[in-house]
C-alpha positions as CSV (number, residue, x, y, z in Angstrom):
1,X,148.2,-62.1,22.7
2,X,148.8,-64.6,20.0
3,X,148.1,-68.3,20.3
4,X,151.8,-69.3,20.5
5,X,152.3,-67.0,23.6
6,X,149.0,-68.2,25.1
7,X,150.4,-72.0,24.7
8,X,153.8,-70.9,26.4
9,X,151.8,-69.2,29.2
10,X,149.7,-72.3,29.9
11,X,153.0,-74.4,29.9
12,X,154.6,-71.8,32.4
13,X,151.4,-72.1,34.7
14,X,151.3,-75.9,34.7
15,X,155.3,-76.1,35.2
16,X,154.8,-73.8,38.2
17,X,152.1,-76.0,39.7
18,X,154.2,-79.2,39.1
19,X,157.0,-77.6,40.6
20,X,155.1,-76.6,43.9
21,X,153.3,-80.1,44.0
22,X,156.6,-82.0,43.4
23,X,158.6,-80.0,46.2
24,X,159.3,-81.7,49.5
25,X,157.6,-81.2,51.9
26,X,154.6,-80.6,50.0
27,X,153.1,-77.4,50.9
28,X,150.6,-75.6,48.8
29,X,151.1,-72.1,50.5
30,X,154.3,-70.1,51.8
31,X,156.1,-66.9,51.8
32,X,157.1,-64.9,48.7
33,X,160.9,-66.2,48.8
34,X,159.5,-69.8,48.6
35,X,157.6,-69.1,45.5
36,X,160.3,-66.6,43.9
37,X,162.7,-69.9,44.1
38,X,160.1,-72.2,42.5
39,X,159.2,-69.7,39.5
40,X,162.9,-68.7,39.0
41,X,163.8,-72.4,38.5
42,X,160.9,-73.1,36.4
43,X,161.6,-70.1,34.2
44,X,165.5,-71.0,34.0
45,X,164.5,-74.6,33.0
46,X,161.8,-73.9,30.6
47,X,162.6,-74.9,27.1
48,X,159.8,-72.7,25.4
49,X,160.0,-69.1,24.6
50,X,159.1,-66.9,27.5
51,X,160.3,-63.4,26.4
52,X,163.0,-61.9,28.5
53,X,163.5,-64.4,31.2
54,X,165.4,-62.3,33.7
55,X,162.9,-59.4,33.3
56,X,160.0,-61.9,33.9
57,X,161.7,-63.3,37.1
58,X,162.4,-60.0,38.5
59,X,158.9,-58.8,37.6
60,X,157.3,-62.0,39.6
61,X,159.7,-61.4,42.5
62,X,158.9,-57.7,42.7
63,X,155.1,-58.4,42.6
64,X,155.4,-61.2,45.1
65,X,157.3,-59.1,47.7
66,X,155.2,-55.7,47.2
67,X,151.6,-56.8,47.1
68,X,149.5,-55.3,49.7
69,X,146.1,-57.1,51.0
70,X,142.9,-55.6,51.6
71,X,143.8,-54.6,54.9
72,X,146.6,-52.5,53.8
73,X,149.4,-54.7,55.1
74,X,152.1,-56.4,53.0
75,X,151.1,-60.0,51.9
76,X,153.1,-62.6,53.5
77,X,151.2,-66.0,52.9
78,X,150.7,-67.0,49.3
79,X,149.1,-69.9,47.9
80,X,150.3,-71.5,44.7
81,X,147.0,-70.4,42.9
82,X,147.7,-66.8,43.7
83,X,151.3,-67.3,42.5
84,X,150.1,-68.7,39.3
85,X,147.9,-65.5,38.7
86,X,151.1,-63.2,39.5
87,X,153.1,-65.2,37.2
88,X,150.3,-64.8,34.4
89,X,150.1,-61.2,35.0
90,X,153.9,-60.6,34.7
91,X,154.0,-62.8,31.6
92,X,151.4,-61.0,29.9
93,X,153.2,-57.6,30.9
94,X,156.5,-58.6,29.7
95,X,154.9,-60.2,26.3
96,X,152.6,-57.3,25.5
């Protein structure tokens, strides 16, 4: 990954974290739909290059809705740190 994409990835991670921290009520965890809304809004409002924005939003949504935990059950409670990791993985996949 080149340096420009790395800078944009770091901006995306910071913007997602800021969106979670500035939401009312402040909650650092929640279900997939809550974080799909946050990430979609951040991606739509970003003024830097993210690649195919719609594909990135769909990839993040798919990963949040279809991830299974160690016990084999669908993951329903996400922390913002886990969502940032999912967004990072999706960004790297989209921009490889």
